[in-house]
C-alpha positions as CSV (number, residue, x, y, z in Angstrom):
1,M,86.3,7.2,-13.0
2,P,84.7,3.9,-12.0
3,R,87.1,1.1,-11.4
4,K,87.5,-1.5,-14.2
5,R,86.0,-4.8,-13.5
6,T,84.8,-7.9,-15.2
7,I,81.1,-8.8,-15.0
8,W,80.2,-12.4,-15.9
9,E,76.8,-13.9,-16.2
10,R,76.2,-14.3,-12.4
11,K,72.9,-12.7,-11.5
12,M,74.4,-10.3,-8.9
13,E,76.7,-8.8,-11.5
14,I,74.1,-8.7,-14.2
15,I,72.2,-6.5,-11.7
16,D,75.1,-4.1,-11.8
17,V,74.8,-3.9,-15.6
18,V,71.1,-3.2,-15.3
19,K,71.8,-0.5,-12.8
20,L,74.1,1.2,-15.3
21,L,71.4,1.1,-17.9
22,K,68.7,2.3,-15.6
23,S,70.8,5.3,-14.4
24,A,71.5,6.4,-18.0
25,K,69.1,8.6,-20.0
26,T,71.2,8.8,-23.3
27,I,72.8,5.6,-24.6
28,A,74.8,4.9,-27.7
29,L,75.3,1.3,-29.0
30,F,78.2,0.2,-31.2
31,S,78.5,-2.9,-33.4
32,H,81.8,-4.2,-34.7
33,I,83.4,-3.7,-38.1
34,N,82.6,-6.4,-40.7
35,P,79.4,-6.9,-38.9
36,D,77.7,-10.3,-38.4
37,C,74.2,-11.1,-37.2
38,D,75.3,-11.4,-33.5
39,T,76.6,-7.9,-33.2
40,I,73.8,-6.4,-35.3
41,G,71.0,-8.5,-33.9
42,S,72.1,-7.9,-30.3
43,T,72.6,-4.2,-30.9
44,L,69.2,-3.7,-32.5
45,A,67.5,-5.9,-29.8
46,L,69.0,-3.8,-27.0
47,R,68.1,-0.6,-28.8
48,A,64.5,-1.6,-29.2
49,F,64.3,-2.8,-25.6
50,L,65.9,0.4,-24.1
51,Q,63.7,2.6,-26.2
52,K,60.6,0.8,-24.7
53,A,62.2,1.5,-21.3
54,G,62.1,5.2,-22.1
55,K,65.8,5.8,-23.0
56,T,67.2,7.9,-25.9
57,V,69.2,5.4,-27.9
58,S,71.5,5.7,-30.9
59,C,73.3,2.9,-32.7
60,F,76.3,2.9,-34.9
61,C,78.3,0.5,-37.1
62,D,81.4,1.0,-39.2
63,G,80.6,-1.5,-41.9
64,E,78.2,-2.7,-44.6
65,L,75.4,-5.0,-43.6
66,K,75.3,-8.3,-45.4
67,F,72.4,-9.2,-47.6
68,D,70.8,-11.3,-44.9
69,M,70.7,-8.5,-42.4
70,G,68.8,-5.9,-44.4
71,D,65.3,-7.1,-43.3
72,L,66.2,-7.3,-39.6
73,Y,63.7,-5.3,-37.5
74,S,64.8,-1.6,-37.4
75,A,68.1,-2.3,-39.3
76,E,67.5,1.0,-41.1
77,A,68.1,2.8,-37.9
78,I,71.8,2.0,-37.8
79,N,73.9,5.2,-38.3
80,Q,70.7,7.1,-38.8
81,D,70.0,7.9,-35.1
82,A,70.9,11.4,-33.9
83,E,74.6,11.7,-32.9
84,L,74.8,13.5,-29.6
85,S,77.9,15.4,-28.4
86,S,78.1,13.0,-25.5
87,Y,76.2,10.1,-23.9
88,D,75.5,9.0,-20.3
89,L,76.5,5.5,-21.4
90,T,78.2,4.0,-24.5
91,I,78.1,0.3,-25.1
92,A,80.3,-1.8,-27.4
93,V,78.3,-4.9,-28.4
94,D,80.3,-8.0,-29.4
95,C,83.5,-6.0,-29.8
96,A,86.5,-7.9,-28.4
97,A,88.9,-5.0,-28.9
98,E,88.7,-1.2,-29.1
99,D,89.7,-1.2,-32.8
100,R,86.7,-3.4,-33.6
101,I,84.5,-0.3,-33.1
102,G,86.2,1.2,-36.2
103,K,85.7,4.9,-37.0
104,Y,83.2,5.3,-34.2
105,V,85.7,4.6,-31.4
106,T,86.1,8.4,-30.7
107,L,82.3,8.6,-30.2
108,F,82.3,5.6,-28.0
109,K,84.9,7.2,-25.7
110,K,82.6,10.2,-25.3
111,G,80.4,8.2,-23.0
112,R,80.5,9.4,-19.4
113,K,80.5,5.7,-18.7
114,T,81.6,3.0,-21.1
115,L,80.5,-0.7,-21.2
116,C,81.6,-3.7,-23.3
117,V,79.2,-6.6,-23.6
118,D,80.8,-9.5,-25.4
119,H,81.4,-13.3,-25.5
120,H,85.0,-13.2,-26.8
121,L,88.1,-13.5,-24.7
122,Q,89.9,-10.1,-24.4
123,D,93.7,-9.5,-24.1
124,R,92.9,-6.4,-22.1
125,S,89.8,-4.4,-21.3
126,Y,89.2,-1.0,-22.9
127,A,85.9,0.0,-21.3
128,M,85.2,1.2,-17.8
129,Y,82.9,-1.8,-17.3
130,N,83.0,-5.2,-19.0
131,C,80.3,-7.8,-19.3
132,I,82.4,-10.7,-20.8
133,D,81.5,-14.4,-20.8
134,P,83.5,-16.5,-23.3
135,H,81.2,-19.5,-22.4
136,S,78.2,-17.9,-24.0
137,G,77.4,-19.1,-27.5
138,A,76.7,-15.5,-28.6
139,T,76.6,-12.0,-27.2
140,A,72.8,-12.3,-27.6
141,E,72.8,-14.6,-24.6
142,L,74.1,-11.8,-22.4
143,I,71.7,-9.3,-23.9
144,W,68.9,-11.7,-23.0
145,L,70.1,-12.1,-19.4
146,I,70.3,-8.3,-19.1
147,I,66.8,-7.8,-20.5
148,K,65.4,-10.6,-18.3
149,E,66.9,-8.9,-15.2
150,Y,65.8,-5.4,-16.3
151,D,62.1,-5.9,-17.2
152,L,61.0,-9.0,-19.1
153,T,57.5,-7.5,-19.6
154,L,59.1,-5.1,-22.2
155,M,60.0,-8.1,-24.5
156,D,58.1,-8.5,-27.7
157,I,58.3,-10.6,-30.9
158,N,60.6,-8.2,-32.7
159,I,63.2,-8.2,-29.9
160,A,62.9,-11.9,-29.6
161,S,63.4,-12.4,-33.3
162,L,66.5,-10.3,-33.3
163,L,68.0,-12.2,-30.4
164,Y,67.1,-15.6,-31.9
165,T,68.7,-14.5,-35.2
166,A,71.9,-13.6,-33.3
167,L,71.9,-16.9,-31.5
168,V,71.2,-19.1,-34.4
169,T,73.8,-17.6,-36.7
170,D,76.6,-17.4,-34.2
171,T,76.1,-21.0,-33.2
172,G,75.8,-22.3,-36.8
173,N,72.2,-23.2,-36.5
174,F,73.0,-24.6,-33.0
175,G,75.6,-26.9,-34.6
176,F,78.8,-25.4,-33.4
177,S,80.7,-26.4,-30.3
178,N,79.9,-23.1,-28.6
179,T,76.2,-24.2,-28.3
180,G,75.6,-24.8,-24.6
181,V,72.7,-25.8,-22.4
182,R,72.0,-22.2,-21.7
183,T,72.0,-21.3,-25.4
184,L,69.2,-23.8,-26.1
185,E,67.3,-22.7,-23.0
186,I,67.3,-19.1,-24.1
187,A,66.3,-20.2,-27.6
188,S,63.4,-22.0,-26.1
189,S,62.4,-18.9,-24.2
190,L,62.5,-16.8,-27.3
191,L,60.3,-19.3,-29.2
192,Q,57.6,-18.6,-26.7
193,Y,57.2,-15.1,-28.2
194,G,55.9,-16.6,-31.5
195,I,59.0,-15.8,-33.6
196,P,59.2,-17.3,-37.1
197,N,62.2,-19.5,-36.3
198,A,61.9,-21.7,-39.4
199,D,61.9,-18.6,-41.6
200,I,64.9,-17.2,-39.7
201,S,66.9,-20.4,-40.2
202,Y,66.0,-20.6,-43.9
203,K,66.9,-17.0,-44.5
204,H,70.4,-17.3,-42.9
205,F,71.4,-20.9,-43.8
206,R,69.8,-21.9,-47.0
207,E,68.4,-18.9,-49.0
208,I,70.9,-17.1,-51.3
209,P,70.3,-14.3,-53.9
210,F,70.9,-15.3,-57.5
211,D,74.0,-13.1,-57.8
212,T,75.4,-14.8,-54.7
213,F,74.7,-18.1,-56.3
214,K,76.7,-17.0,-59.4
215,L,79.6,-15.9,-57.1
216,K,79.5,-19.2,-55.2
217,A,79.6,-21.2,-58.4
218,R,82.5,-19.1,-59.8
219,V,84.6,-19.2,-56.7
220,L,84.1,-22.8,-55.7
221,S,85.3,-23.9,-59.1
222,K,88.7,-22.3,-58.1
223,A,89.0,-23.7,-54.6
224,Q,92.4,-24.9,-53.7
225,F,93.3,-27.8,-51.3
226,F,96.6,-28.5,-49.5
227,E,98.1,-31.0,-47.1
228,Q,96.3,-34.0,-48.4
229,N,93.1,-31.9,-48.6
230,R,93.1,-31.0,-44.9
231,I,93.4,-27.3,-45.8
232,G,90.9,-25.6,-48.2
233,I,91.3,-22.1,-49.6
234,L,88.6,-20.0,-51.2
235,T,89.6,-16.7,-52.8
236,F,87.3,-13.8,-53.7
237,T,88.8,-11.2,-56.0
238,K,87.6,-7.9,-57.3
239,E,87.2,-9.5,-60.7
240,D,84.9,-12.1,-59.2
241,F,82.7,-9.4,-57.7
242,V,82.6,-7.4,-61.0
243,A,81.7,-10.5,-63.0
244,T,78.8,-11.5,-60.8
245,G,77.6,-8.1,-59.8
246,T,78.3,-8.7,-56.1
247,T,80.4,-7.3,-53.3
248,S,82.2,-8.7,-50.3
249,A,78.9,-8.6,-48.5
250,N,77.8,-11.6,-50.6
251,T,80.6,-13.8,-49.3
252,S,78.9,-14.5,-45.9
253,N,79.1,-18.2,-44.9
254,L,80.5,-19.4,-48.3
255,V,83.6,-20.5,-46.5
256,N,81.5,-23.2,-44.8
257,E,81.1,-24.9,-48.1
258,I,84.8,-25.8,-47.8
259,V,85.0,-26.7,-44.1
260,N,82.0,-29.1,-44.7
261,V,84.0,-31.1,-47.2
262,A,84.9,-34.5,-45.7
263,G,88.6,-34.5,-44.6
264,V,89.0,-30.8,-44.5
265,D,90.2,-29.6,-41.0
266,I,90.8,-25.9,-41.9
267,A,88.9,-23.7,-44.4
268,V,90.0,-20.2,-45.2
269,S,88.4,-17.5,-47.3
270,I,90.5,-14.7,-48.6
271,T,88.5,-11.7,-49.7
272,E,90.0,-8.8,-51.6
273,V,88.5,-5.6,-50.0
274,R,91.0,-3.2,-51.5
275,P,94.2,-3.4,-53.5
276,N,96.6,-5.6,-51.5
277,G,94.1,-5.7,-48.6
278,Y,92.3,-8.8,-47.6
279,K,89.7,-9.9,-45.2
280,I,90.3,-13.5,-43.9
281,S,87.8,-15.9,-42.4
282,V,89.0,-19.1,-40.8
283,R,86.7,-22.1,-40.1
284,T,87.9,-25.3,-38.5
285,Q,86.7,-28.7,-37.5
286,G,87.3,-30.6,-34.2
287,N,90.2,-29.5,-32.1
288,V,91.9,-27.4,-34.7
289,D,92.0,-23.9,-33.2
290,A,90.9,-21.1,-35.6
291,N,91.4,-18.5,-33.0
292,A,95.1,-19.5,-32.6
293,I,95.6,-19.2,-36.4
294,A,93.9,-15.8,-36.5
295,S,96.0,-14.6,-33.6
296,V,99.2,-15.1,-35.6
297,F,97.9,-12.1,-37.7
298,G,96.5,-10.1,-34.9
299,G,93.0,-11.3,-35.3
300,G,90.8,-13.6,-33.2
301,G,87.3,-14.9,-32.6
302,H,86.3,-18.4,-31.5
303,K,87.9,-21.9,-31.5
304,N,86.2,-22.9,-34.7
305,A,85.5,-19.6,-36.4
306,S,87.8,-16.6,-36.4
307,G,89.0,-13.8,-38.7
308,F,91.5,-11.0,-39.4
309,M,92.6,-8.4,-41.9
310,V,96.0,-8.6,-43.7
311,N,97.8,-6.5,-46.2
312,G,100.3,-7.6,-48.9
313,F,100.6,-9.2,-52.3
314,Y,98.2,-12.1,-52.7
315,G,100.9,-14.8,-53.2
316,N,102.7,-13.7,-50.0
317,V,99.4,-13.6,-48.1
318,L,98.5,-17.1,-49.2
319,D,101.9,-18.4,-48.3
320,D,101.8,-16.9,-44.8
321,I,98.3,-18.2,-44.2
322,L,99.2,-21.7,-45.4
323,K,102.2,-21.7,-43.0
324,A,100.1,-20.7,-40.1
325,C,97.5,-23.3,-40.9
326,K,100.1,-26.1,-41.3
327,D,101.6,-25.1,-37.9
328,H,98.2,-25.6,-36.2
329,L,97.1,-28.9,-37.9
């Protein structure tokens, strides 16, 4: 078994990642549970690129795509590719921990070689090889570097659009603190492929379906604020989804409506996904650490955007979250 090692963005070690890809004929890609556009966009971009390079590629995701992901190029291929008994190489894309792969973790482990490509800090590695750079604004940055080293002539407008979507969404339209010089340099390179960047930004930051608008109006009217309005809580219940004809997939980015309120340092959305089971999203401003709050509950992410899952009665869940938030103000 190859030794475990960490591969950062340095060119020499990116070359090692490219060697892994070139040596494999069959490759499976895995996005994380509760998928966002970085994990999906990066996965689909890598899939399209590797297919052009002559590889047999499958991609899998244990989770429902949000409304703004359905029209991503080749999104219909997720979970529809043939599932082989084993693969030369399996790649976890944007998955900080093994359990983020969800129900497909067993299939991931069937890879003769396993690789994780991610921009989240990891407590411990779970793949044979790890391409981890927490300084990247999105995993899409690493995918771009890999593609650039592999064969940039295989790039096209569809792959560029997928990577740009991943970049722009994970950096908050390039407004989050994780936006770096390299992030913008890569975005500039992607623009050269003629991508519809204005349409992408509109789709993911301004356009909302009418049923989502109804959900937004209903839930915002019930928003709760604590600690002199420094903490804002948004709750999505099963009743809210039934009343508006929506699902948890329609909650994407609505927590930002709270964190954008002047004076709010921490915004939390609590989404009921099953009886006594909740998906939690945490957004913060400034130096308040969302990742530290999420880690209290076994979750994680980034300094200003993190998440986790929790079980329990709503009242107890709310109390526990408020305590963690107060402790990190």
